[in-house]
N, C-alpha and C positions, 0 to 999 in steps of 0.2 A: 403487537403478537398475533393478534389473529388474522390479520393481512399475511404477514410472514409465513404464518400456515397457508393460508389459502392457496399463497404462489408456492410455497413446495408442492403443495398436494396439484396443482394444476401443470406444474412442470411435470412431476411423477407420471402424470397421466399421459403425457405429452407422446409421440412415437419421437422417438429418435432413432435415424436411420445413417449409415455411411452414405459417402458422396454417391456407392451403385446401388442406394437403395436399401441394404442389406439392415434388418433390424436392431438396434444397441439394447444388450440386457443392462440392466443396472448394475449387475455385476457377473462375473461368472468363476462356473465352477468345475471342478476335477468331471463331472457328471455331464458337462457342456461337451466333453471333446472324446466322447466313446468311440473306441478303438483305432486310440492313437497310438502309432506303431514308431518302437523305440528304433529310431532309425540313425544312422553314423552318416557323418557328412562324408561326399565323394562315393556314394554309392547308391545306384538305383533305387528309388526314382528321383533321387538328388535335390529333394526338398530340401535338404539342409548345407548346399551347396555344393558345387561341381567337384573339389578338391577336397582332401581330409583337412589338409592345411589352411587352407582359403588364405587369408593374409598375412597369417604368421609368418608363411612363405613367402608369399610376394602379394606386395599393395599392387590394389587395381590400377590401372592407366590412367595417369590424368590427362584429360584434354581439354584445352579450352578452343569454341569455334572459335577460326581466324578468318580472315578471308576480305578484303574490302579493297573498293579502287583501284589503284594497279597491281600489278605483279609485283614494281617494285616496295610499294607498301607496305603487302602481304609479305614479302620476304623480311622486310623488317620486323614486321609484327613478329612472325616464325622467330626469327631470330632472339627476339624480346625475351618472350614467353621462354623459351628455351632455355637460355643465359638467368630466368628465373625460378629453374626447377619443374618445367613441364616435361613430361614423359612420353610425349606422344602428338603430331599434329592433328589438328582437323579442318578440314578445307570448306570453306563456301563460297560458292560462285555467285554472279549477278546472275539475273532473269535472261539476257539475251544467250548468255553459255549453256544455261537449264533448259534453255525453248532451242537449242540448235539453230540459234541466228549468230552473226560476226556481230561487232562491234560499231560495222559502219552500216548495218542491215536498216532501211529507213525504220522498222517497229524498234528498232533499238536505243532510236534516239531517246535522251532523258533519264537511262535507266544503266547504261553501262557503267559497273562499279558501285551501284548503288546497295544492291542487298549481298552481296560479295567482291568477289574478284572476278575483273574481265578474262578471260582465256580463249581468244579466237586462234591461236597458233602455236608451234612447236616455240618461237621465240619468246612466246609468252608464259609458257610453261617452266622452259631452261630459266627465267628469268626470278620466277615464283620459289625453285629451289635451289637460286643459285645459293653456292659454300655450303648448303646442308646436305650431307652425306646419306644418302639412300638405303646406304645397307646398315645406318645406327638406327635409325627412327621408325616411328612405324604411322604411318598416313594413312586419314578417314577421310576421306572426300563423300560429302553431302551433294551425292549428283543421281539422275535416275535418267532421264530420255536420253541423256546423249554421255551415257556412262561407259560404254564402250568405248569412243573416242578420247574422254577423258582418262581410262586406265590404260589406252595406248599412247599417248602423250606421257603418260607418268612413266612407263616400261621404256621408252622411247629418252626421255630423261636419264634416269639410269643408267643404261648400257652407255651412254654419252661420258657417265663419271666410272664405267667401268663395272657396275655394279649389275649382275646376272639378273634375269626374270626371277630365278629362282631365291633369290638373297630377299624380296621385297617384302615386306611386312607389312598388312593394311586393310583399307575395307573401301569398298565402293557400295552408296548405299542400292543403288540399283532396284528398289523396290516399286517398281512402275504399276502393280497392282492398288496401290495406298495411293496412286497418283488419281488415277478415274476415282478413288472413293474420296479422297478429302484435301489433296492438294493444288492436283490442276495441270501442272509442268508438263503435261505428256505431249507426245509430236504426233507418234503413229499410232493405228488401233490399236486395240489389246493382243492381239494373234500375234504377227508379226514382232510386238514390242517384246513380248514372252519369247519370242524365239531369238531374239538379240541376247536374253538374260541366260536364256540355254545356251548359247553360245560362250558368252563368259565364264559359265559355271563349269562348261566342256573343257573350255581352253585353258584355265586357272589350274584344273584340277593335274593337266597334265602339266604346262609351261611354269604355273605361278604358285607353285604349289601353299606358299606361307599366305598368301591372299585370300579373304575373303569377301569373294566375287557380287554376294549379295547381303545387307542388313536387313533384314525384313520388319518393317520399321510401326509401331502401333504409335509413338510419338505423334506424328501426325493426325492419326487418329482420334487420339487424345486432345489433340490440341484445337480439334476443330469440335469437342463436345462432347466425345464418348465419358461415360464411365468407365472405370476401370474392368470390371468386366468384360464390358463390349470391347475395349481397347486386347485384353488378351483374343477372346474370342475370333473377332476380325481378322485377328495379327495370324493366328495360328490356322486359318480357314485362306487364309492366301501363303501362309507357307506348305502345307498341303498341294495347293495347284503348282506352285516351284517344282517340290519333287516331283508330283507326277508330271511334270514335263519335260524333267531329267529324267526319270524312269522312262518312259515312252522312247527316247531318244536311245534307250537302251544303257545307260548308266547305270552302274551298279548301287544300290542307296550307301553302301561303305565304304566307296570310291569319292563322295561328292560332297557327301552330309556333315562330313567333322567341320567344313570349311564355309559352314550357312553359318550366319549371324542375326541377330535381332538389336532391335533399339526400342527402348522404350521411352516412355515417361513419367517424372516422379511427381506430383501435386503434393497439396499439403494436407491430404487426410493421411496422417503420419501410419498408424497404425494399421490401416488398411491398404496404403502401398507396399508395408514390408511386406504383407500375407500373400498381398498380388504376385511377388516377386518370387516368394515360394512356391508357391500353386503355380505360376507360370513352368517353372524349371518342373516339378512332377506331370503338368500334362503333356509338355512336348516329347520328357522320356516316354510315354506311355504313346501317346501316339507314333514316333519313330519305332519303337518295338513292337509294339503290336498291330498298328497299322503298315508302316510299311519294312518289316522284320529286320531291323539295322540289328548287326547281332554287335557293331565295334563301340564298346562305352563311348569312345570321342563324337559318334553318329546322333547319339541318344541324349547328349550334352547341349544345352542351351545356355550358349555364348552372350550374353547381351552386354552393350552399353548404354546407359543411362544421361538423359540431360533431364534437369531439372526442370521444373514449367514454365514457360516464355508467358501463354496467358494467366499465370496466378501472379504475374507481375503489373504492380501498377505503377501508372503515370504518378498518381498523386506522393507526396513521400516517400519519393522514390530509395532513399536510406532502409524504407522498412523493409525492400527489398532483400537486402542483405541476409536478415532472417530469414524471412522467405528460403532463402536459396539452401541455408546452412540447415533448416529445418528438412527441405526436399533431401536434401545430399546425405543427409544421417540417416534419412529412411534408407536412400539407397546401398548403403555399405550396407546398412543393417541388413538390407534383404539380399546381400551377396553378388552386388554386379562385377562384370569384369573391366567396367572402366567405364568413365564419368566424367562430363564438361556441367560445370557448374555457368548457369548464367551470371550474368554482371546486373548490376543494381540501374543502371540507365537502358537499357534494352525494350524498357518500352514507349521510350522517347527516341533512341538512336543508336546505332551502332558503336559498341561499347567503345569506350576511351582509357590509354594505359590503364590507367590506375585502376580504372574499375573493374578491369580487367585481369589486374593485379591479385585483387579484391579477393575475386570469385576462386583463382588459384590458389591464395594463403587459405581460404576456407576449408579447402579439401585438404592442405596440406595440414590443419591444423586438426580435422576430424581423425585425419592417419597418425599425425604425433602425438596429439595432446590428451584425448579422451577417454584413451581404453578403449576401442570399440573393436579392435583391431586384436586383439589379445585373445581371445576364444572365437571358435567359429560358432556361429548362427548364434547368437546370444539370446535370440526373444524366441528358441524353441522353449516348448514347454509353459508360454504365457499361455493361459487358457482363451487368451481373448484374440491373440493374435493365431493361435491353432483353430480355433472355433472361425475365424474370417478364412484361412488357409482353404480348410475344408469347402466352405461355404459357396468362395470364389470360385475354385475348381467345380463344382457340383453347377452350378450360374452356367459355365464354359461351356461344359460338357454341352448343356441342353440349346446352347446357341448353335456349336458345333452337327449337333444330329439335325436341327433345322437347316443349316445351309446344306447339307449333305442331301438334306431332301428336296432343295430347291435345283441341284444339280454341281453344288461345289462354289466357292469363292467367286469364278468371272461369272458364273448366270446367274449369283448372288447380284453382283455388280450390275449389271445389265439390267435386271429386275427393279433398281436403283433400291435397294433393300437395307445395305447397310448406310447409304445415304439419308435413305427415311430415317432409320434409329438413331442414327449420331443426330438430326436435326432435332427429333422431339426432343432428346437428352437434353441440348443445348439451349433447348426453348427453356425446359425447365430449369436448368441452373438460372437461367436470365432472369426468367419472374422472379424466383427464390433472391435474387438481389435485389431487384427492384422493389420488391413488398419485403425486404431489410429482414426476411426470416435466414435470409443466410447473409454473416454477417464479414465484409472486406473494411481491416482498418485502415482510413483514412481516405477512404471512399464514401461509403453509407453510414461511419459511425467514426468516431473520433477524427473529423475532418478539424482540417489548418483552416483559417479563415485566408492566410495567404501564404499558399505554397511556394516554395521557391525551387526554381529552377536550375536543376546543376550546368557546370560546363559539359556541352556535348561535344560530338565526335561529329564534327562537320563534312561531308565529303566535297573537295575541293572542284568545281566543275570543271576548271583545265583540266581534270583529269582524264575525261572524255574528250580531248580536243587532244592531250597527249596522246592517247591509245589510239584515236582516228588516225594519227600521224603516224606511228609505229604502223599502223597493221599494213596501213598504204605503204610505203618503204619495204614491209615485209613482204607483200604480193608482187610489185614491180620489180622487185630484183629473182624470181623464182623462174626455173625451167618451165614453161607452160606445156610445154611437148611432155615432161614429165609428171604434171601436175594433170594435164585429160587422160595421161594412158592409165596413172593410179586410180583415177576415178572412174575410168570406163571398165577397168577390171573389179572394181568395187561393186559396177551396175550391175555386172554380167552375173557376178555368182552369188546376188542379192535374188536374182530371178532363180536361181537355182537352193539347193536343199544345202548348201555348202555352207560351212564354218564362215562366217564374217571376219572373224576376230585377228586373223592373221593377214587379210585386204585391209582393214582399217588400217593397222599398223605398218603396211606400206604407203598409205595413202599419205599417212601423219609423218614420214619419214621421207615423203616427197614433197613437202612443204604444202601439202592442199591445210585449208582451212578447216576449221568445224564447221562453220555454217557449208560448205562444199558440201561435205561427206553428210552430212544433215539433209540438205536437198538431195545427195543423189538417193538417199535410202527413201524420202519424203516422197520422189517420183514413183520409186515402185514398191515401196505401202502405202502409200497415199497419207490423210493426216485425219487426227480422229474427231469427230466431231458430236458432243455432248448431247444426250437426250434430256432437255430441261424439265426437270417438274416442279411444282412447288404446291 
């Protein structure tokens, strides 16, 4: 009994914090949330949700991240998921496509179709969406450096189906700033990359009005090792940079801001994640209203997609990942996301099998259909703990944003390596806690199995690369090269000026140029980004 009392006393004295290092009290009371306003969902600053009815009126869009191997394989997976009740498509691309190289480029060898689908030409994109009516589905594309080309390909495929650009719904990730911070699939230096993003936002506001031309992404910042506060702060700093880029062009904020979207991660710190999403809506609404003087409520809306944390998945005891994903998905729903991707149990080892992808989709469907989570709006409102965390996260994010403003904004902070250093330090702290067993990861540093059984995995057939190269060779051989060269020459000429490049990239696509040829042309004008390496 004495030892038990001693252990309890030791535990009570130990500092308990959230993943963002926010101290957690033993219990919370009404006095801990002084100044709490009685807000209604659907009203500024939207802490409790963007819409008065939220999921009572419309359940979030269920997306499963798909795309692997060939366009044929991806098309089959899309149709499988749509048949199982998925309500939106989410497309992943392989590394050559992400970095502006065709599948037959020497540096593409061994990477074709590995991390996503290989798309080098309009023929690939046509195959990817064959039999899928683009006026009926919403498509999210996780693409950044080559986003302008992939959107041009998508528009061209739609037009071949008789679907006009103004009928298209979906998102291109297109957040290049976070590539310099965390993910590294950049091509051009920051300034011309920002120009391309500005071109896309401007073009879409006029020609593709239902499309979200950028999804400003905290997800990769979080997966690289940041905490929840840093994820929001760095993401909103990037958002401010994008908005300023557009307003500097003379665009009115209420003309383009309603089509800005966001992409966040949801990790295992359940209550902090719910609070993070609630704080995020409040912070963004204030930024848009007070800093950019947006008048439209739609311009102040933080519309965001959530993906459960890939970093939280373990290669050990993979079935445990089903529980992790369900927990994270529930936090995203209670936080009020607009769309959601649930990771599959085997993604720490390989791209998901069909069966694993179906279980991940069913996880969302069970939350929506069986838990009662959608019966009332913002069910966690009024929780002393969640409300206190919401306010604390907001306060800490504003401190970061003020610091970044003093540096000259997100671009300057990136060039100084500030974001990168903050993320590295937090990632090191998390790793040290796991190594020291002060942070428990079930199946990894506690409750291990002596003999873990690896599940059946999705293996990418090496023949896929050979077939892709053969298709690309055939595509290139059948082109009118005079037309190809003329389209690329026009693109080059306009890249040297201040023209919006989207119409010229679309013309290139329709003239049967490849993604690599378009990227090489722009690389010749803009140059290639070389990062400053710091340790």
